[in-house]
N, C-alpha and C positions, 0 to 999 in steps of 0.2 A: 425508684427514681422517676421524677415527673417528666412528661414528654413536653419538649419545648415547642414554640410556635412553628419551627421549621420541621417538625416531625421527628426530631432526634432527641433521644433521652438525655437531656441535660448535657449534651456534648460527650457523653461517656462512650468509650469504644465498645462496639458490638462484639460479643464473643459467642462461641457456640452455646455455652451455658446460658447466656442472656437472651438467646432467641435470634437466630440468623435470618429469620423471615422479616425482620424489621428493615427499613431503609438503611442503606449502607453509605458510608463516607469513603469515597474512592479517590485515590491519587492515580491519575492516568498519565504516564510518562511518555514523552516522545522527543527524541533528539533531533528530529526534523519534522516540520509541520506545514510545509508549503501546500495549501489546498489546491493549487492549480497545476502542480507538477509532481507526479508520483503518487502512489497509493497511500502512503503513511498519513499524510495530512488529511486526505479524504476519510480514511478510517477513523481517525481521532475525532474529526468534526462530527460525523454522523453518529458514531457509537456514543459519544458523550451526550449528544442531544437526546438520543432515545433512552439512554440510561436515566437521564434527568426526568424524562417524561414518565418513566416508571416510578418516580418518586425518590430516586437515589440522589445523593449530593455528590456531584462530580467536580473535581478541580483538575484541570490539565496543567501539568508541569512540563514546559517545553523550552527549547532553545531555537535560535534563528535557523531558517526563516520561521518566525512564530506562526502557529496555526491560526486560522480564522475560525472562530467558534460562534455558535448560535447564542442568542440571548439566553441568559440564565446559567451559562457555563463559564465560570471565571478561569482566567489564565494566570498561573504563577510563572513569571518569566525567569528563566535560569540562563542568563546570557553566557555564551561562549565568546571567543575573540572574533567569531564570524569570519574565518580566514578565506572562505570561498565565496564571499558576497560579490555581487556585481556592482560597479564595473571593474573592481580590482581584485579578482580571485588570486589566491596564493600570495596574498600581501604579507609584508613584514610589519607587525604592529610597532607603534611608537613605544619607547620605554615606559611612558606614563600609563600605557594601557595594561601593563602586567599587574595582576592583583595578587597572585599566589603561585605556588609550585605547579598547580594544575595548568595554569596558563603557559608556564614554561614547557611542560610536557607536551601541550598541544602544538606549540610552535616547533619544538624540536622534532616531533613526529612528522609534521608537514615538511620541514626542511630536508628530512631524509627520505621523502617520497611516500610516506605512509598516510593513511587516513585516520586522524585521531579522534573524531567526534564521538563514536560510540563509547570509547574508553573514558574520555574526559567528561562526557555528559553523565555517565554512570557515577563517577566520583563526585561530581557536583550534586547529583540527585541524592546520593546517599547522605551527604552532608545536610541537604535541605530537609530530608525526611527526619533526620535526627533532631533538627531544630523544631520540627512540627510533629513530634512523636505522638501527641495525643489528639491530633486532628483527623486521623484517618483510621479506617477499619481494614482496608485492603489496598495493596499497591498493584497496579496493572502496568507492566512495562511493555511498550510497543516496540519490540525488536531491537532494543539497545544491546542486551546481552553483554554488558560490560562488567569487568572485575569490580568487586566492591559492593554491588547492589544486593546480591543474595545474602552475604553475611551481615550487611547492615540491617536488612529487614528482619533477619533472624534475631539479631540482638534486640531490635525494637518490638519483637513479638508480633510483627505484621505479616500476614500471608502475602506471598508474591505469586501473581499470575502473569505469565509472559505470552505475548502473541509473537509468533514467528510466521510471517506471511509466506515466506519460503526461505530456505537457507541460501545466503549470499554466495556460498560456494558454487551454486549453479551459474551465477553471473560470471564468477571467476573463470570457470571452465570454458564458457562460451567466448569470453574475451581472449583467453589464451589461445583458443582454437583459431580466432580471427587475427591474432597478432602476426605480422609479416616479417618481423626481424627479431633478433636476439635482444636488442636493446628494448624493444617494445614489450617482449615477454617478461624481461626483468622488471620493467616499470609496472606491468600489471600485477606481478607477484608481490611487489613491494606495496602497492596501493591496497591490495586485498589482504595484507598481512593481518588485519584485525579479525579475519575469519578464524584464525587459530584461537584467539581469545573467545570468540563466540561459540566455537565448538566445545571448548573446555567448560564454559559457563553453562551451555545448554544441557550437558550431561548431568549437571547437578540440580537442575530446576525441578521443583516438585510438580508444577502444573504448567503445561504448554498448550496453548490454543493455536490452531492454525485454520486456514480458510477453505481447505479442500483436501480430498483424499490424496490427490497427487502430491501436495505439499507435505502431508503427513508422511508419506512414504519416503520422500526426499529427506525430511528431518531425521527420521529413524535411521536411514542409511548414512547420510553425510555427517550428522552430528552424534550418532550413536546414542540417541535418547531412548530409554526403555519405552516400548510401545504403549504400555499401560498409562504412561504419563502424558501422551499426546492425544488431544481431543479436537475433533473437527467442529468448528462453528462457522458455517458459511456466512458471508456478508452479502451485501446486495445493493440495489439501486435505491435512490431516494425517490420513491414513487409519488411523492407529493409534487415533485418537479418534473420527473421524467414520465410523461404520459402523452398519448396522442393528442393532437390539436388540429382538427380539420381546417382551422383558419390559417395555419402556416402552410404556404404553398411548397410543394416539392420542386426543387430545381433540377431540370432534366440533366441526366448524366453526371450528377454530382455524387462523389464518394467522400465520406468523412472517416477519419481515423484519429486516434490519440496516440501520441508518441512523446513521452516525457524526456527522452534523451536519445542522442544519436549513438545508441549502443547496439551491438550485435543481437542481444536478446530481444529487442523490440521488432526486428525484422523489417524496418521501414524501407531499407534499400531494396528489398524484394518487391515491396508494393510499388515503389517507383519504377522498377523494371517491368512489373506487370502493367502499369499504366502506359508505359511506352508501347508495349505489345497491343494493349487494348485500343489505343488511339489509331492504330492502323485500320481498325474496323469501325470505330466510333470516334471520329475526330473531335467531337465535343466533350468527350470524357475528361473530367478534371477532378482534382483531389484537394480537399481542405484538411490540413494537419493541425490538430490542437497540440501545440508545443512550439519550441524554439526552432527557428531555421538554423541549421548547422552551417558554420562558415567554412568548415573543412571536414574531411573525412569521407567515408563511403557514400553517404547520402548526397552530400554536396557534389562529389565527383559524378555520381549517377545523374543528377539533375543537369549538370553541364554536358555530360556525354550524350544524353538523349535530347537535349535542348528543351527541357520541360519547365524552365523557370516560369513561363507564362501560364502553365497548366497546373501548378502546385502552389497553393497559398498556405502560409503558416500563420496561425493566430495564437495569442497567449494572453493571459491575464484578463480574460473576459469574465463578465458576470455570470452567475448561475443561469439567469434567464436567457442570456445570449447564447450560452453553451447549449441549453436545451433546444432553443430554436434552430441552432446550427445543426444539431443531430436530426431534429424533425424535418428540416428542410432538405436533407440529402435523400437521394433515392436509395442509396445503399450505404451501410456502415461496414467497415472492414477492420479486422484484427489480424495483422500479419505476423504476430510475435512467434519467435522460435520457442519461447517458454513463458508461461505465466503461472504464478502461484494461485491466482483466482481469475481475475480479469473483470474489473469493474466497468471498463468501457463497453464490454460486450453486454453486460447486464443492463447498463444504462440505455444503450441503443435499443435493446429488445423492449425495455419498459416504455420507451418513447414511441414504439411502433414502427421503428425503422428496420427493414430486413437486413440480415447480417451475413457476411462472408467471413469465415474465421478459420484459422489453422487448427490443427489438433495438437499443438504444443502444450505440454504440461497439463494444467487443470482446465484449459479452455473448453474441452468437450463436456466437462462436468457442468459448466455454466451454459454454454451455447446449445447443448443438446444434440439430438440425432441429425445427421446429414439428410437434407431433403425434407425435414419436418419443421424444425425451428431455426435452421440456418443452412447454409451451404458450407461444407467442411472440406478443407484441402490440406495436404501435407505441409508442414513447416518448411520454409526455405525454397519453395517451388514457385517461382515467378510465373511460369507457364500455367500451372494449375490455378493460381490466383486470377490471372487474366481471363481464363476460360470461365471460372465461376462468376466473376464480375460481369462479363459479357452476357452470360446466361440470365443473370438476375436483372440486369438493366434492360434486357430485351423483352421481358415477360411480365406484364402488369399483374396477371392473375397469380403467378408464382410469388411475386413480391408481396401481394396482399395476404396470401395464405401463410407465408413464412412469418410475416410481421405479426399477424394475429396470434399464431401459435407461440411465437417467441415471447410476446407480452404475457400470455397466460402462464408460461413456464416461470417467468420472473415473479409474478404475483404469488404463485403457489410456493416458491422455494427460496427466493432471494430478496428479502426486505430487511431493512435496518431494525425494524421492530422485532422481528424474529431473532436477529443476531443479538440484540440487547438482552432479551429475555434469557436466551441460552447462556450468554456471557455471565449474567447475574447469577444464574444457577451454579456456574463454576466458581464464582466468588464465594458462595455459601459453602460449597464443598471444601474449598481451600480453608475457610475459617474453621470448619469442623476438624479438618486434618491438622491445622496448626494447634488447635486446642488440645487435640489428642496427643500430639507430640509434646506439648508443654506439660501435660499431666504425667506422661511416662518418662520424660527426659530424653527422648530419642529424636532422631532426625538425620537428614542428609547433610553432610558437611558442605560448607560454602567455600 
């Protein structure tokens, strides 16, 4: 078969027998792709770019909010009803908006307090893949874990590789622990009802990628996935953007953090409490949060209680360049999370040369490294320990410089998107070989 101008052999699907070392045609699925809020959009953007740089043909299949992708990576839009869009979340669609039974399922699930998007996106993606059955060699699902996707790819003869950043059951446990009423606990359980589906699907997946050893342990325990199917591929910072720049001045007493949502898991309320303690010694200490300002809830209550509105600024939707300069311009970066499956903000701050204070929740120590060497580490949920570590770092120029330099070297050695893309492509090829072997023997895991 002749090789076309794009490097692909006449559009023919690559198989193990045809040589899996050739460039691959990859469908990268993401039911959420916002690059400014949450890790899934960041993952899709940077992984797709680096896979393309390795010579693979990547097409992202995504729903709203659509991902922002780099040049050379096309997007196949797979629209939902976008029921949670701003400024009218939990909206009721007009009758003319309904297209099929999947739309009806989406609205009915929302009306009964559930979160429908993983399930309905998987159904739409399975249909889209069937219509494009000869266009891809491998399907990579970014944490949808929805019914229908695995059997559909099996019928099409396509290997399925799935990334689980961390099991959402962790979020569910933390939110239930923070719920203050029976009504709130019922609401949380209903919203996270989709985790039952994700658990059932995960057990049947042939190849699961995750981003840290901590997440791997959680996936094996919470989702009962056989350990031999779960593989760690660390992700990382975009070191083309996140690097030191002596021309960007450090703003005295500025702390920066990223918080995509006012959720207990992110621990922002503890950082606000720590800032209140810190300002009794350093009145100029202030915080910039990359994320939405909550209108109500624990963080909003804490800001009011401590009178910190003037000392905490929220920014969102900023450009990559503005984000990098924001991180570079802070004297200290902070990750106050109770749990993280990886922690991109930690890696990005370290890559930018900004010293880090971070908790030991989840996989954060795997990224941030040893206490006193590449970061200052504190227990999760401890506002007093956060305040002490922040005060120590803000007061010591030499300590900040030493930790910043060591942190950057750690990221360059371990956590870059180039490394992540190469390792991910290796797993694609293994999945291709396994799919070919199952096809030859007529065996396989049920979907």
